[in-house]
VOKE-731012 format. One record per atom (N, C-alpha, C, O): y, z negated, x; residue in three letters. Coordinates in steps of 0.1 Angstrom, whole numbers, plus 5000, padded with zeros to 4 digits. Each point is the difference from the previous one (the first is absolute). Example, Ala and Ser with C-alpha at 12.3 -4.5 7.8 and 13.67 -1.06 7.14 Angstrom:
% residues 2
494349225132ALA;501250004991ALA;501250005009ALA;500049935010ALA;501150144986SER;501150005009SER;501149924992SER;501149995005SER;
% end
This chain:
% residues 335
740282487766MET;500449875006MET;501450005003MET;500550105007MET;500249804989GLN;501550005002GLN;500249955014GLN;499449905005GLN;501650155002PRO;500449955013PRO;500549865000PRO;500749964990PRO;499049975021VAL;500549865001VAL;501550005002VAL;500650075009VAL;500149864983LYS;501449995001LYS;500549935012LYS;499349915006LYS;501850134999LYS;500649955013LYS;500249854999LYS;499749935010LYS;500750024978TRP;500349855000TRP;498749925000TRP;500149885004TRP;498850184992HIS;498749935001HIS;499749985015HIS;499549895004HIS;500750215004TRP;499849985015TRP;500949895005TRP;499649925009TRP;501650084987ILE;500949905005ILE;499649864996ILE;500049915009ILE;499650074979ILE;499549864995ILE;498749975008ILE;499949885004ILE;499250214998GLY;498849975007GLY;500349965014GLY;499449915006GLY;501450175001PHE;500449975014PHE;500649865000PHE;499849925010PHE;501150044981PHE;500749885000PHE;499049884998PHE;500149905007PHE;498950124984VAL;498949904998VAL;499249985013VAL;499849885004VAL;499850235002ILE;499349995012ILE;500849935011ILE;499549915008ILE;501850124993PHE;500949945010PHE;500049844998PHE;500049935009PHE;500150034978ILE;500149864997ILE;498749935004ILE;500049905006ILE;498950164990LEU;498749945003LEU;499749995015LEU;499649895005LEU;500750225003VAL;499949995014VAL;500949915007VAL;499649925009VAL;501750074986GLY;500949915006GLY;499749864997GLY;500149915009GLY;499450064979SER;499549864997SER;498949965009SER;499949895004SER;499150204998GLY;498949975008GLY;500449975014GLY;499549915007GLY;501450174999ILE;500549985013ILE;500749875002ILE;499849925009ILE;501150054981ALA;500749875000ALA;499149884999ALA;500149905007ALA;498850114985PHE;499149894998PHE;499249985014PHE;499849895004PHE;499950225002PHE;499349995013PHE;500849945011PHE;499649915007PHE;501750144994VAL;500949955010VAL;500349854999VAL;500049935010VAL;500250034978PHE;500449864998PHE;498849904998PHE;500249884998PHE;498650175001SER;498949925000SER;499749945014SER;500550065010SER;498749834990ASP;499749945013ASP;499250105009ASP;500250015012ASP;498950074982TRP;499250105007TRP;500950115006TRP;499950035012TRP;501050014979GLY;500950115005GLY;501049955011GLY;500350075009GLY;500149804989GLN;500949955010GLN;499449995014GLN;500750025010GLN;498049954990GLU;499349995013GLU;500050135007GLU;500050015012GLU;500050104980ILE;499950145006ILE;501450055003ILE;500350055011ILE;500649944979VAL;501450055002VAL;500849925009VAL;500750055009VAL;499149824990SER;500849915009SER;499049895007SER;500049894995SER;499250165015PRO;499049915006PRO;500649895009PRO;499249915004PRO;502050094999HIS;500649915010HIS;500449874994HIS;501249965000HIS;497949974994ARG;500249874994ARG;498849925001ARG;498950055001ARG;501249824999MET;498949915001MET;500049904989MET;501149964995MET;497749995000HIS;499949904990HIS;499749875007HIS;499049985006HIS;501949924993VAL;499849875006VAL;499849904989VAL;500849994990VAL;498249935011TYR;499649914989TYR;500549865001TYR;499949945011TYR;500750014979PHE;500549864999PHE;499449934988PHE;499450074991PHE;500749805008PHE;499449924990PHE;501149974989PHE;501149965002PHE;498550074985ASN;500849974989ASN;499449874993ASN;499050014993ASN;501649875010PRO;499449884995PRO;500049984985PRO;499249944994PRO;501850125000SER;500149994985SER;498950084993SER;499649964989SER;499950155018GLN;498950084994GLN;498749975006GLN;498950044995GLN;501149895017GLY;498849965007GLY;499350125005GLY;498850015000GLY;502050095006ARG;499350125005ARG;500950055012ARG;501149975002ARG;498350125006LEU;500750075010LEU;500650134995LEU;499350074993LEU;501949965011GLU;500750124996GLU;500750075012GLU;500449935009GLU;499650204991PRO;500650075011PRO;501550034999PRO;500550014989PRO;500149995022GLU;501450055002GLU;499950135008GLU;499350005010GLU;501650094987VAL;500050135008VAL;501049985012VAL;501149964998VAL;498450075013ARG;500849995012ARG;500050135008ARG;499150084999ARG;502049965008PRO;500150125007PRO;499050015012PRO;499749905006PRO;499850224996TRP;499150025011TRP;500750005013TRP;501150065002TRP;498449865008PRO;500749995013PRO;499850125009PRO;499150084998PRO;501749935012GLU;499850105010GLU;499049955011GLU;499649885000GLU;499950215008GLY;499149965010GLY;498650044998GLY;499750094991GLY;499349855016ASP;498650044999ASP;499349904991ASP;500649924993ASP;498050095007VAL;499249914991VAL;500349855003VAL;500149924991VAL;500050055022ARG;500249865003ARG;501349954994ARG;500149884996ARG;500950205005ASP;501349964995ASP;499949984984ASP;500649914995ASP;498650184999TRP;499949994985TRP;499349874997TRP;500449934990TRP;498650035017LEU;499249884997LEU;500949875001LEU;500049924992LEU;500850085019TYR;500849885002TYR;501250004991TYR;500649894997TYR;499850234999ALA;501150004990ALA;499549954986ALA;500749924994ALA;498150115003LEU;499449944988LEU;499949855001LEU;500349934990LEU;499250025021ALA;499949865002ALA;501449934999ALA;500249894994ALA;500850185011TRP;501449945000TRP;500550004985TRP;500649904996TRP;499150204997HIS;500450004985HIS;499249894993HIS;500649944991HIS;498250045012LEU;499249894993LEU;500649875003LEU;500049914991LEU;500550075021GLU;500649875004GLU;501449984994GLU;500549895000GLU;500250224996SER;501450004996SER;500149954986SER;499049984993SER;502249995003THR;500349964986THR;500050114991THR;500650115002THR;498649884986PRO;500050124991PRO;501450034994PRO;500849914999PRO;499450214998VAL;501350044994VAL;500049974985VAL;501049964994VAL;497850065000THR;499949974985THR;500049854997THR;499349935006THR;501550044984ALA;500149864996ALA;498749954994ALA;499450084992ALA;500149805011GLY;498849954994GLY;498850025009GLY;498949954996GLY;501250135015LEU;498950025009LEU;500149915012LEU;501149975005LEU;497849995000ASN;500049915012ASN;499150065011ASN;499050074997ASN;501549925016SER;499250045011SER;498849915001SER;500149884998SER;498750175006THR;498849925002THR;499849975015THR;499049945003THR;502050105005TRP;499849985014TRP;500249855004TRP;500949934995TRP;498150015012PRO;500149855003PRO;501049975011PRO;500350095008PRO;500349794991GLN;500849955011GLN;499149935010GLN;499449904997GLN;500650155015THR;499149955010THR;500849915010THR;501250025003THR;498149885003GLU;500649905009GLU;500450075013GLU;501149965006GLU;498150144998ASN;500350065013ASN;500950134999ASN;500350065010ASN;500249974978GLY;500950114998GLY;499450134999GLY;500750104998GLY;498049915002GLY;499350144999GLY;498749984994GLY;499349905001GLY;500250214993LEU;498650004994LEU;499250115006LEU;498849995003LEU;501850134998ILE;499250125004ILE;500150015016ILE;501150015005ILE;497850005001VAL;499950035014VAL;500050145003VAL;500750055009VAL;498550034984ASP;500050155002ASP;499450074988ASP;499349934992ASP;501050195006MET;499550094990MET;499650135006MET;500850065007MET;498049994990LEU;499650135005LEU;499050064991LEU;499349934992LEU;500550205008MET;499050074992MET;498749995008MET;499950025012MET;499049954981SER;498749985006SER;499550135006SER;500250114995SER;499249875017GLY;499550115007GLY;498750054994GLY;499650125000GLY;499649794994ASP;498750034994ASP;500250064986ASP;499450114997ASP;501549834995ASP;500350054987ASP;501450044999ASP;500949915000ASP;499450225000SER;501450055002SER;500949964988SER;501250005001SER;498249964988ASP;500849964988ASP;500149854998ASP;500449964989ASP;499249965021VAL;500149864999VAL;501149945009VAL;500050035012VAL;500949904982LEU;501149935008LEU;499549865004LEU;499649924992LEU;500450065021VAL;499649875006VAL;501349925002VAL;500950045008VAL;499249844987VAL;501149915001VAL;499649875007VAL;499149934995VAL;501550045016TYR;499749885008TYR;501049894997TYR;501250035002TYR;498449864993LEU;500949894995LEU;499849885009LEU;498949985005LEU;502149944995THR;499949875007THR;499349904991THR;499850034988THR;499849865018ASP;499249904992ASP;500949924990ASP;499549924993ASP;501850115007ASP;500949954990ASP;499550054986ASP;500449944990ASP;498950165010TYR;499550064987TYR;499249894993TYR;500049994987TYR;499249935020PHE;499249904994PHE;500849884995PHE;499449914993PHE;501950085010ASN;500849894995ASN;500550024986ASN;500749924994ASN;499150205001MET;500650044986MET;499149934990MET;498850005001MET;501849954988PRO;499349954988PRO;499250124994PRO;500450115002PRO;498549864991PRO;499250114995PRO;500750104992PRO;499850125001PRO;501149844990LEU;500750104991LEU;500950095009LEU;500050124998LEU;500849825011GLU;500950085009GLU;499250105008GLU;500450115001GLU;498449845004GLU;499250095008GLU;499550124992GLU;500050115005GLU;499549864983SER;499550104992SER;501150114996SER;499750125000SER;501549834996LEU;501050084997LEU;500550095011LEU;500350124999LEU;499849815013PHE;500550085012PHE;499050115003PHE;500350115003PHE;498449854998ARG;499050105003ARG;499950114991ARG;499950125004ARG;500349854983SER;500050114990SER;501250095001SER;499850124999SER;501449825002ALA;501250085001ALA;499950095013ALA;500450114999ALA;499249835012PHE;499950085012PHE;499150114999PHE;500350125004PHE;498549864990THR;499050114999THR;500550114991THR;499950115003THR;500649854985LEU;500550104990LEU;501150095006LEU;500150124998LEU;500849815010THR;501150075006THR;499550105011THR;500450125000THR;498649845008MET;499650085011MET;499150124995MET;500150115005MET;499049864985VAL;499250114996VAL;500850104991VAL;499450114996VAL;501849875002GLY;500950094994GLY;500350125009GLY;500450114995GLY;499449875018MET;500150115009MET;498850094999MET;498849954999MET;501450185000ALA;498950094998ALA;498849995010ALA;498950034997ALA;501549935015PHE;498950015011PHE;499349865001PHE;499249995009PHE;501249914983ILE;499349875001ILE;499249984987ILE;500550004989ILE;498249975013ASP;499149974989ASP;499849854998ASP;499749964989ASP;500349975022SER;499749854999SER;500649935012SER;500550075009SER;499649804990VAL;500649925010VAL;499049905005VAL;499449924993VAL;500450075021LYS;499249905006LYS;500949895006LYS;500850035009LYS;499049854985PHE;500849885006PHE;499249935010PHE;498849974999PHE;501850015013VAL;499449935011VAL;500849895004VAL;501250025004VAL;498349864996VAL;500749885003VAL;499449935012VAL;498849975000VAL;501950015011ASN;499549935012ASN;500349854999ASN;501149965000ASN;497849964999THR;500149864999THR;500349945014THR;499950075010THR;500449804990GLU;500449935013GLU;498950005010GLU;500250015012GLU;498549994983ASP;498950005010ASP;499550145004ASP;499050015006ASP;501850094990GLY;499750135005GLY;499150084991GLY;499650115003GLY;500049834985VAL;499050074991VAL;500850084990VAL;501049954994VAL;498650175005TYR;500750094990TYR;499350004987TYR;498850004998TYR;502149994992THR;499550014986THR;500650134994THR;501250035001THR;498050054993GLU;500550134994GLU;499350034987GLU;498949964997GLU;501850114995TRP;499550054987TRP;500850124996TRP;501250025005TRP;498350064986VAL;500650134996VAL;500449994985VAL;499249964992VAL;502050095005GLU;500550014986GLU;500450144997GLU;500550075009GLU;499449974979SER;500550134995SER;500649984986SER;500049894995SER;500550225000ALA;500649994986ALA;498949954990ALA;500349934991ALA;498550115011ALA;498949974991ALA;499749855001ALA;499849944989ALA;500150015023THR;499649855001THR;501249924995THR;499749894994THR;501550155007ILE;501149924995ILE;500050004985ILE;500249904993ILE;499550225001ALA;500050024985ALA;498949924994ALA;500149954989ALA;498850035018ASN;498949924995ASN;500049865004ASN;499049924997ASN;502150035009ASN;500149865004ASN;500349914988ASN;501150024995ASN;498049895001PRO;500349924988PRO;501049895002PRO;500549944991PRO;500050045022SER;500949905003SER;501550034995SER;500849925000SER;499450214997ILE;501350044996ILE;499950084987ILE;499550114999ILE;500949834990THR;500050064987THR;501449984994THR;500749915004THR;499750174986PRO;501349994994PRO;500349864995PRO;499349944992PRO;501750005014ALA;500649874996ALA;499149885003ALA;500549885001ALA;498250145002ARG;499149895003ARG;499150035011ARG;499850115004ARG;499749785002LEU;499050015011LEU;498749944996LEU;500049904993LEU;498950165012SER;498749954997SER;499349975013SER;500450065011SER;498749854989ASN;499249965012ASN;501049955011ASN;499950055011ASN;501049864986VAL;501049955010VAL;499549875006VAL;499549914993VAL;500750075020GLN;499849885007GLN;501349935002GLN;500950065006GLN;499249814990PHE;501149925003PHE;499649905011PHE;498949955001PHE;502150025008THR;499849895010THR;500849884995THR;501350015000THR;498149884997LEU;500649884996LEU;500049895011LEU;499049995007LEU;502149944994TYR;500149905011TYR;500049864994TYR;500949964993TYR;497949975010PHE;499849874995PHE;500249895011PHE;500050045012PHE;500249844984ILE;500149895010ILE;498649965004ILE;499149974992ILE;500750025021ASP;498749965005ASP;499849854997ASP;501049925001ASP;497850044996GLU;499749864996GLU;500349905011GLU;500249884997GLU;499950175015SER;500349905011SER;501549995002SER;500549915007SER;500350164985MET;501549995000MET;500650055013MET;501149955003MET;498250135004GLU;500550055013GLU;500650134999GLU;500650055010GLU;499450024979GLY;500650134999GLY;499550074987GLY;499549944991GLY;500650195009LEU;499650084989LEU;498850095004LEU;499750035011LEU;499550004979VAL;498850095001VAL;500150104989VAL;500649984990VAL;498950145013THR;500050114990THR;498750014993THR;498949975004THR;501350084984GLU;498850044991GLU;500350134994GLU;501150024995GLU;497950065005ILE;500150144994ILE;499649994985ILE;499049954997ILE;501950114995TYR;499750004985TYR;500050144996TYR;500950085002TYR;498049964991ASP;499850134995ASP;500550014985ASP;499649914992ASP;501150195005ALA;500550024986ALA;500050144996ALA;499950095009ALA;500149944978THR;500150144995THR;501150014990THR;500449904993THR;500150225006ASN;501050044989ASN;501249915001ASN;500449944990ASN;500250065022VAL;501249925002VAL;501250085000VAL;500150115007VAL;501049854986ASP;501250075000ASP;500750005014ASP;500149905007ASP;500250224998ILE;500650025013ILE;501249915002ILE;500249935010ILE;500750064980GLN;501249935001GLN;499849854999GLN;501049925003GLN;497850034994GLN;499849864998GLN;499049945010GLN;499449904997GLN;500450175014ARG;499049955010ARG;500449865005ARG;499149915001ARG;502150075003GLY;500449875005GLY;499949894989GLY;499549895003GLY;500850144985LEU;499949914989LEU;498549964998LEU;499649894998LEU;499550225002PHE;498649984997PHE;499449915011PHE;499249914998PHE;501250125015ALA;499549925011ALA;500449854999ALA;499249915003ALA;502050074993LEU;500549864998LEU;499249934989LEU;499849885001LEU;499950194989GLN;499249944989GLN;498749965005GLN;499549894996GLN;499850195012GLN;498749965005GLN;500149895010GLN;499149915001GLN;502150085006LEU;500249895010LEU;500149874992LEU;499449905004LEU;501350104985ILE;500149884992ILE;498749954994ILE;499749884999ILE;499450224997GLU;498749964995GLU;499149945010GLU;499149934996GLU;501250095017GLY;499249945010GLY;499050095007GLY;499750114994GLY;499749855017PRO;499050085007PRO;498750014993PRO;499649914992PRO;499650195011GLN;498750024995GLN;499049945010GLN;498949964996GLN;501450025016MET;499249955011MET;500349865003MET;501249964999MET;497849965006ALA;500349865004ALA;500750005013ALA;499950105008ALA;500849794995GLY;500649995013GLY;501550025000GLY;500649995011GLY;500050034978SER;501450024999SER;500549964986SER;499249984991SER;502150015007PHE;500549964987PHE;501450054998PHE;500750045010PHE;499849954978THR;501450044998THR;500749874995THR;499549934992THR;501750055013ALA;500849884996ALA;501050034989ALA;500749914996ALA;499350214999ILE;500950044989ILE;499549944987ILE;498850024997ILE;502049904997PRO;499649944987PRO;499550114990PRO;500650104998PRO;498349874996SER;499350104991SER;500950034988SER;499850114994SER;501149805002GLU;500950024989GLU;501150105003GLU;500850044991GLU;499449995022THR;501150085004THR;500050144993THR;498950075000THR;502149974994ARG;500150134994ARG;500950095009ARG;501049965006ARG;498650174995ILE;500750095008ILE;501050084991ILE;499650074991ILE;501749905011ARG;501050074992ARG;500150155004ARG;500150084991ARG;500049945021ASP;499950145005ASP;499950005015ASP;500349905007ASP;499350224998VAL;499950025014VAL;500750145002VAL;499550104996VAL;501749905010THR;500950115000THR;500450045014THR;500749935007THR;498850194998PRO;500550055013PRO;501450054999PRO;500450064989PRO;500549915020ASP;501450045000ASP;500350075013ASP;500049935011ASP;500250204989VAL;500250085012VAL;501349955006VAL;500149995013VAL;501049994980ASP;501349965005ASP;499949875008ASP;500649985010ASP;498649924984ALA;499949875007ALA;498950015011ALA;500049915008ALA;499250194992GLY;499050015010GLY;498949914999GLY;499349965009GLY;500449994979GLY;499049904997GLY;499550004986GLY;500450094992GLY;498749815005ILE;499449994987ILE;500449874994ILE;499949905006ILE;500650114982TYR;500449884992TYR;498749954992TYR;499450074992TYR;500249805011VAL;498949944993VAL;500649894991VAL;500549905005VAL;499550124982ASN;500649914991ASN;498949934992ASN;499250064993ASN;500749805009LEU;499049924995LEU;500649904990LEU;501149975000LEU;498049984991SER;500449904990SER;500249865007SER;499649985011SER;501049934981SER;500349875006SER;498849925003SER;500149915008SER;498850124986GLU;498749935004GLU;499750015014GLU;499249925006GLU;501250195000PHE;499850025015PHE;500549885008PHE;499549965010PHE;501649984985VAL;500749895007VAL;499549874994VAL;499649915008VAL;500550074979THR;499749874994THR;498549965001THR;499749885001THR;499450214999ASN;498649975000ASN;499450015014ASN;498849975002ASN;502050055008PHE;499450005014PHE;500049865005PHE;501049934999PHE;497950035007SER;499949865005SER;499549995014SER;499549905004SER;500650215003GLY;499550005014GLY;501049955010GLY;501149964996GLY;498550045016THR;500849955011THR;501050115005THR;499850124996THR;501249855012PRO;500950115005PRO;499250105008PRO;500450125000PRO;498549845007ALA;499250105007ALA;499350094991ALA;500050125002ALA;499549834987GLN;499450094989GLN;501050094994GLN;499850114997GLN;501449835001ALA;501150084994ALA;500350125008ALA;500250114995ALA;499949875018ARG;500350115010ARG;498950105000ARG;500350124999ARG;498549845001LEU;498950095000LEU;499950084987LEU;499750125000LEU;500649814989MET;499950074987MET;501150114999MET;499750104995MET;501549875010ILE;501150105000ILE;499550125008ILE;500250114995ILE;499249875017TYR;499650125008TYR;498850074994TYR;499850125002TYR;499449814991SER;498950064993SER;500550104990SER;499450114998SER;501649854995ILE;500750094990ILE;500750115007ILE;499850124996ILE;501049855014VAL;500750115007VAL;499150105005VAL;500250124998VAL;498749845010ASN;499150105006ASN;499350084990ASN;499850125001ASN;499749814988THR;499350074989THR;500950114993THR;499550114999THR;501749854998VAL;500850094992VAL;500550125009VAL;499950114996VAL;500549865017VAL;500550105009VAL;498850105003VAL;500250125000VAL;498649835003TYR;498950085004TYR;499650104989TYR;499650115003TYR;500549844985ASN;499550084989ASN;501050084992ASN;499750064990ASN;501649935013THR;501050074993THR;500350145008THR;500349995012THR;499750124981PRO;500350135006PRO;501450005006PRO;500949944994PRO;499250125017GLY;501450015007GLY;499949935013GLY;499049945004GLY;502250055003SER;500149945013SER;500749875000SER;500749965009SER;499149964980PHE;500649874998PHE;499349905009PHE;498850005001PHE;502049915006ARG;499449915009ARG;500449854997ARG;499749915007ARG;501150074982ARG;500449864997ARG;500149984985ARG;500050094992ARG;500049785005VAL;500049964986VAL;501149904997VAL;500349915008VAL;500450114981PHE;501049904995PHE;499449934988PHE;499450064991PHE;500749815009PHE;499449924989PHE;501149964990PHE;501149965003PHE;498550054984LEU;500849954989LEU;499249924991LEU;498850034998LEU;501749864996VAL;499349924991VAL;500850004987VAL;501249964999VAL;498250104990ASP;500750024987ASP;501350085003ASP;501049964994ASP;498950145015SER;501150095003SER;501149935007SER;501150055001SER;498749835004GLU;501049935008GLU;499549975014GLU;498849995003GLU;502150015007ARG;499649975014ARG;500149855002ARG;500849934994ARG;498350025014LEU;499949855003LEU;500449985015LEU;499650095008LEU;501149814995GLU;500449975014GLU;498749965008GLU;500050035012GLU;499149904982GLN;498849955008GLN;498849994990GLN;500249994988GLN;498650005018PHE;498849994992PHE;499149915007PHE;499350035009PHE;500649844986HIS;499049905004HIS;500049995015HIS;498950015006HIS;502249985000GLY;500149985015GLY;500250125008GLY;500150005012GLY;499850124981VAL;500250135007VAL;501550034999VAL;500550034989VAL;500249975022GLY;501450025000GLY;500350154999GLY;499250095002GLY;502149944995ASP;500450144999ASP;499250094990ASP;499750115003ASP;499949824986PHE;499150074991PHE;500850124993PHE;499350094995PHE;502049915005LYS;500750114994LYS;500150125009LYS;500550114996LYS;499149885017MET;500050115009MET;498750094998MET;499149964993MET;500950155014ALA;498850094999ALA;499049965011ALA;500349975011ALA;498450044984PHE;498949975009PHE;499350125005PHE;499750094991PHE;500149935022ASN;499450125005ASN;498549994999ASN;499449895000ASN;499950234999PHE;498650005002PHE;499649945013PHE;500650045010PHE;498549874990ASN;499749925012ASN;498550025004ASN;499149954993ASN;500750135017GLU;498650035004GLU;499449895009GLU;498849995001GLU;502149925004ARG;499549905009ARG;499749874993ARG;499749905007ARG;500350104980ILE;499749874993ILE;498650004996ILE;499549924991ILE;499750185014MET;498650004998MET;499349885007MET;500749935007MET;498050054992MET;499349895006MET;500349995015MET;499850095008MET;500749794995GLY;500249975014GLY;501450045006GLY;500349985011GLY;500550084980PHE;501350055004PHE;501249964991PHE;500950074998PHE;499049804997VAL;501049954991VAL;501349985008VAL;500049945010VAL;501150124985GLU;501349995006GLU;500949924991GLU;499749964989GLU;501550015016GLU;501049944992GLU;500550114990GLU;499750125001GLU;501049834989GLU;500550094990GLU;500850115005GLU;500849995009GLU;498950134987GLU;500750125004GLU;500850054988GLU;499550054991GLU;501849935010VAL;500950054989VAL;501050095006VAL;500350005012VAL;500350084979VAL;501050105004VAL;501349964993VAL;500049964989VAL;501050045019ASP;501349954996ASP;500750104990ASP;501050065003ASP;498349974986VAL;500650094990VAL;499849934987VAL;498949964996VAL;502250024997GLU;500049934987GLU;499650094989GLU;500250135001GLU;499249824989VAL;499650084988VAL;501250044992VAL;499950074990VAL;
% end
């Protein structure tokens, strides 16, 4: 048997070195390896509207104890994402706050209990679902948290609570790539007594996330399913587009000329019709938009059938429901 030549040993050693080095590099730069080699980071989930899904951003691990970590995660969730195209799912609340307290459950050590204000119930269904999902996925990213228990204290002192985990979020049919299924829309119709607006719940499936406001307005034009209310929007009206504008802080509703020429109602009906559109579009459009700008064939109009300042922005009006009809509420912002 011939002895192994020295250069064979060198080549063998070099091959082994390459294989071992590649394996170490793959481990270190993989997500699994990064969690071990560099554990001081957190995954904070934001919404990607163009893809219709929640995506994580990596944030540095804060100093302090467990309570500091939890509130740091909440602060990151409320902050503006660094990555372009991502949106925070954190709601804008009237009272300036949403979380009352957060603590680890005494009964189940791996359950995070989150106490929320009743502002939680003011969120539209899509915003609520996205917020709850992003919050849960972010929190269960911590090794010591398996699930999140949401507790909401209502005005009458009754607590509502439920538990979410990564599994329940993944199996939730209300969030699927680019589209939503089993969605409830809230439509604002004119009450037959002409004293205000009334709401009607409309169930739909397979709705494009980016077209929720447009879809809701289409159903509003078609009219109510229940007796006792009506829509004053001419049925021939075509929706040119419904476009949220972050810079303007509102939603542009662009309608065809039939909206003006085929309307035959009174000024009171015109005012109620305007707010039925405003409330419907604002309530069902993702985001924190609270006002609507009207365009007719992409042009602004000075007035609409007795409604002055039609070129201004109209705010979402909660007090125009039955028995609370107010004067026109417009915002002095031009389109």
